[in-house]
N, C-alpha and C positions, 0 to 999 in steps of 0.2 A: 304747901305740902305737894310734893311732885307726884306724878303717876305711880312710880315704883313705889314710893312709901305708902302711898294710899292702898295700893293693890296689896303690898306685903302685910299691911296692918291687918288686912282680912284674910290672909292665907293660912293662919294659924301657926306659921313659923317666921315670925318677923325677922329676927336677926340672920337666920339662913336665907330666907327670901332675899332680904335687902342686899346681902352681901354677895349671893349668888348672882342676882339680876344686875347689880352694878359692875360686876366683873366681867360682863360681857358688852361691849361697846355698842351693839346693836340696841340694847334696852333703853338708852337716853332718848331714842327717836321712835321708839316703839308705842303702839295703842295698845289696849288691853289683850287683844287676839295675838298681838305680836308678843307681848310678854309671856303669855300662855304658851305660844309655840317654843319661844326661847327656853322657857323653863323645862319643856318636855324635851327639847333637843339635848338639854344639860343632863336629865335624866339618862337620856340613851347614851351619852359619853360616859358617865360614872357606872351605870350598869355594865356597858362593855368592858370598862376597865376592871371591874371586879370581876366579871365572868374570866376574863383573861388570867387575872391573879389566881382565881380558884383552879382554872385549868392546868396552869403551871404547878401550883401546889399538888393537884391531884396525880400527876405524873410521878411524884415520889412516894405515894401512899402505898403502903403494903398490907397494912391491917385491914381485914374484911369489914369490919363495922365502919371503919373511918371511910373506906372505899366506897361503901353504899351512900354514907352521909354526904360525902363530897359529890356522888353522883347525883343525889337529890338536888344539891345546890346548883350544879351545872344544868340539870333540867329546869329548873326554876328560872334561873336567869337566861337559859336558852329560850324560853318561851316567852320571857319578858322583851328580850332584844330583838328576836326574830319576827315575833308577832304582835304582841300587845302594844309595843311603843311605836312601830311603824303604824299600826292601825289608828292609835291615838293622834298621831300626826295628820293622816288621812282624814279622820273625822273631823279634827280642827278645821282643816282646809274646806271641807263640805258643811261646815257649821253644825255638825252632829254633836253638839257639845256633851250631851248626856252619855254619849258612847265615848267619846274622847275621855271624858272624866272617869267612867267606869274602868277603862283599860289602864289608864295611869294608876289608879286606886289599887288594881288587881296587882300591879307590880309591888306594891307594898306588902299585898298578901303573899306573894310569892317569896319575897324576902324573908318574912315571917317563917314560911314553910323551911327555908334554907336554915334559919336560925334554930328552929326548933329540933334539928337534927343533932344538936350539941348541948351537952350540959354544962359546958364552961365556955369561956371566951376561946375565940379562935383567931389565926392570924388576920382573917378579914372581918371581926366583928365589927369593927369601926367602919369599914367600908359598907358593910350591910346596913348600918344604922344611917349612914349618910343617904345611900339610894333610897331605903324606907322613907326617911324624912323628906327627902327632895320630891318623891312620888307623891306623898300626901300634900306637900306643898304645892305642887303643880295641879293636883286636883282640886285644891282649894282655890287656886287662880282660875282654873276653867269654870269652877262653879260660878264666879262672878260674871262669867259672859251671858 
């Protein structure tokens, strides 16, 4: 069993973790801290992509209720992308694993805050689920440090 498999078995999201880390060529030579950093960088990438997707949709929203809901999602993702995730990477670098784990786990909470704005599936529900699960997966990996 290699380090990726060993790590992913403890992440709480084995299949997602295994496929995500194996898709990044840096993972094969990384230690546990490296895998944690790679996983957070992937969360950054997916959260940024989701934020941009929501912003593009937001441009065409005219309904006031939807406008507020989309705005909440943009705020939630904005805080994650601009503050929490960069802090998580910095905390990893300074070996403050508790802070890093907290920041990444808070991203999942922010995604939930976005999701709760809607009573039905949105064009970005699947993206939200992915960012949510990747965030908790990353928190699980950081917890191993």
